[in-house]
N, C-alpha and C positions, 0 to 999 in steps of 0.2 A: 505493499499501499504505500501511494506516494506522501511524501513529509508535506508539511505546510509551506515550507519553503520551497519545495522541487515544484508545487503548484501553483507560485507567483511566476506571472510572465513578465519577463524584460521590456518595459516602454522606451524607445527610443525618443530622445527630445533634442531640440535642437539649442546650442546656445550662441549661434550668429545673431540672434535678433534680441538677446537680453539686455544687451547695450546699445542698441542700435536706435540711432535718432529717428523720430517717426513724426509724422504728419498727416492732417487730415485734406481732404479735397472732394468739390464736388463741382460738379460742370455748371453753366451759365449758356443762357441763348445770344446775350449782348455782353460784351465784355466792357463796352463802354458805359452803359447803364449800372453795371455791377461796381465799375471804378468808383461812378456819381455816388451810389445808394450806400456803399460799404466805406468809402472814404469821407463823403461831406455828408451825407444824413445821418449815419451812425458814428462817424468821426474816428475810426478805425485809422491805423497808420497801415499803408500799404506800399509794397513797393513792386513795381511794373517788372515783368520778364519776358522774355520772347514767346513763353507759351501760356503767360497768364497772368495773373496778377495775385500777390504774396499778401496775405492779411496776418498782421503782426497782434497778435490779442496779449492783453495783459498778463502777467505771469508766466510770459514767454511761448506762449502757443502759437504757431504758424497754421495757418489754414490755405491752400493752393485752389485756387478759383481760375477755371480752363475754360476757354468758350468752346461749343460741341453744336455743330448744326444741326444736328437731331437731337437735341435736348429734350430730355421729358422730366419736368421738375419731379421732386422726391415727393413722396407720399406720407414721409415720416418727418419729422424735426432733424434737422440735419447739422445746426448750430445752436446752442444753448448760452446766453449770456448771465450770469448770476450777477442778483444785485442788492443792494441794501435795501431800497424801498420801492416794490414793485410798482407802486401806487404814482410816484414821483416820475418811474423812468417812462410807464404807460404814458402819463402825460405829456412828457417831454417830448417822447416820439409821436405821439398824435400830433402837435404843435407842429412836428417839422414834416406832417404828411403822411407819417406812416398809418396805415390801417390796421387793427386788431381782426382776427379771426372771433367768431362768434359760435358756440356750439350747444347744441341742446338735443345730447341724443344719449340715454342710459347714465351711468356714472358722469359721465363728460358734461359739464354744465358750466358756462359761462355767464360772468355779470354784464350788466351795460356798458362798462368800460370794456369786457374782452377777458376778464381774468377768471379763473377757474379757482375756486377756494376751497374746494369739496377735498376729500379723503388724502389725496396726494399732496405733491407740492404744489404751493401758490404759483401759478403760472399762467403768463399769457402768449399767445403765440401771433405771429405777423408772417409775411411774406417778402422776400425779395424781389427786384423786377424782373426774375425769371421765374418766380412761383415757389421756390424752394422753402422751406417752413423752417422760422428761426422761432425763437423765444427768448423771453426774460424770466427769470425764475427768481422768487425772493428766496435770499440766501437764508438760513435758518440760523 
């Protein structure tokens, strides 16, 4: 009869990625509109690159936006911004022309401002010019 140690299978893992720098990316349909929205409306620092635009997020995160002729907007949240005061963030973004999504389906409900204050995190969703879903999330 095999011993417990003999029954264990060896699992191979890669060590190459444990120290690799990583970044997130998503597509947009119009890189110029994206630069205006992320750089001017949202006030993010960005770097133009031949392949697209690099967003420099507070805390050192980098997100790469690239143009794609057959772009399809993400149907899920691609970028979340943690904020100290969600009401203030929503009000400020609305004043800059950002429109917030409103939901009323199942457990997902938003108030008149577009903020979900339910059982999960306090969060409000909006879209970039390419239709990708972004959010502001109340930091706990």
